[in-house]
Kinemage of the C-alpha trace (Angstrom):
@kinemage 1
@onewidth
@group {chain A} dominant
@subgroup {mainchain}
@vectorlist {calphas} color= white
{ca arg a 1} P -58.103 -30.186 66.287
{ca leu a 2} L -56.910 -28.040 69.158
{ca ile a 3} L -54.786 -25.069 68.122
{ca lys a 4} L -52.288 -24.408 70.887
{ca asp a 5} L -50.363 -21.582 69.262
{ca asn a 6} L -52.588 -19.264 67.285
{ca leu a 7} L -49.733 -16.916 66.481
{ca thr a 8} L -46.108 -17.619 65.657
{ca tyr a 9} L -43.115 -15.825 64.232
{ca glu a 10} L -41.395 -17.394 61.215
{ca asp a 11} L -39.229 -15.931 58.437
{ca tyr a 12} L -41.318 -16.530 55.290
{ca asn a 13} L -39.513 -14.165 52.912
{ca asn a 14} L -35.957 -15.176 53.832
{ca asp a 15} L -34.872 -11.685 54.880
{ca gly a 16} L -33.616 -12.711 58.333
{ca val a 17} L -36.603 -11.104 60.096
{ca lys a 18} L -39.307 -13.303 61.602
{ca asp a 19} L -42.741 -12.507 60.184
{ca leu a 20} L -46.068 -12.746 61.991
{ca val a 21} L -48.229 -15.818 61.251
{ca ile a 22} L -51.750 -15.775 62.720
{ca tyr a 23} L -54.075 -18.784 62.715
{ca glu a 24} L -57.368 -18.056 60.932
{ca gln a 25} L -59.409 -21.258 60.630
{ca phe a 26} L -59.359 -24.968 59.910
{ca gly a 27} L -60.985 -27.167 57.305
{ca gly a 28} L -61.057 -30.820 56.353
{ca asn a 29} L -62.186 -31.890 59.827
{ca gly a 30} L -59.158 -30.193 61.374
{ca gly a 31} L -56.570 -31.563 58.940
{ca asn a 32} L -56.156 -28.330 56.998
{ca leu a 33} L -55.047 -25.219 58.860
{ca phe a 34} L -55.191 -21.740 57.361
{ca tyr a 35} L -53.212 -18.676 58.457
{ca asn a 36} L -52.697 -15.005 57.709
{ca leu a 37} L -49.138 -13.843 57.069
{ca phe a 38} L -47.850 -10.372 57.875
{ca leu a 39} L -44.371 -9.499 56.621
{ca ile a 40} L -42.508 -7.430 59.200
{ca asn a 41} L -40.339 -4.484 58.125
{ca pro a 42} L -38.312 -3.383 61.166
{ca lys a 43} L -36.660 -0.494 59.298
{ca asn a 44} L -40.001 1.235 58.664
{ca his a 45} L -41.720 -0.220 61.760
{ca thr a 46} L -44.486 -1.566 59.537
{ca asn a 47} L -46.061 -4.851 58.539
{ca ser a 48} L -47.941 -5.832 55.413
{ca lys a 49} L -50.520 -8.572 55.019
{ca val a 50} L -49.792 -11.062 52.232
{ca lys a 51} L -52.858 -11.166 49.996
{ca asp a 52} L -54.543 -14.596 49.677
{ca phe a 53} L -52.036 -16.336 51.979
{ca ser a 54} L -55.027 -17.563 53.979
{ca gln a 55} L -56.040 -19.641 50.934
{ca leu a 56} L -52.993 -21.912 51.408
{ca ser a 57} L -53.556 -24.910 53.642
{ca asn a 58} L -50.853 -26.073 56.069
{ca pro a 59} L -48.136 -23.687 54.798
{ca arg a 60} L -44.484 -24.157 55.753
{ca tyr a 61} L -41.419 -22.297 54.532
{ca asp a 62} L -38.649 -24.499 53.103
{ca glu a 63} L -35.427 -22.600 53.813
{ca lys a 64} L -33.269 -24.907 51.682
{ca his a 65} L -35.288 -24.346 48.493
{ca lys a 66} L -36.674 -20.910 49.465
{ca ile a 67} L -40.270 -21.850 48.703
{ca ile a 68} L -43.543 -22.106 50.609
{ca leu a 69} L -44.840 -25.672 50.730
{ca thr a 70} L -48.526 -26.438 51.259
{ca tyr a 71} L -50.720 -29.507 51.242
{ca gly a 72} L -54.408 -30.175 51.649
{ca ile a 73} L -56.106 -33.204 53.113
{ca ser a 74} L -59.380 -34.430 51.654
{ca gly a 75} L -61.398 -37.605 51.541
{ca ser a 76} L -64.358 -39.310 53.070
{ca asn a 77} L -64.909 -41.182 56.283
{ca tyr a 78} L -67.249 -44.171 56.329
């Protein structure tokens, strides 16, 4: 699977500031994408890496419910 955008900015902690999301790797024959998340703090001009975020496959932030949704694809191909 071709990754066109290996870094994006999305607000994952619902603070109104877009955080840095960096593509790390793929699994499941390209169906599972893994990323690193860095929370941006513009007041202190710092960022902090979210521990173990790269263990979540295909993460997306659901603004309505204020949760991070993930899913993993698995199976066999004959």
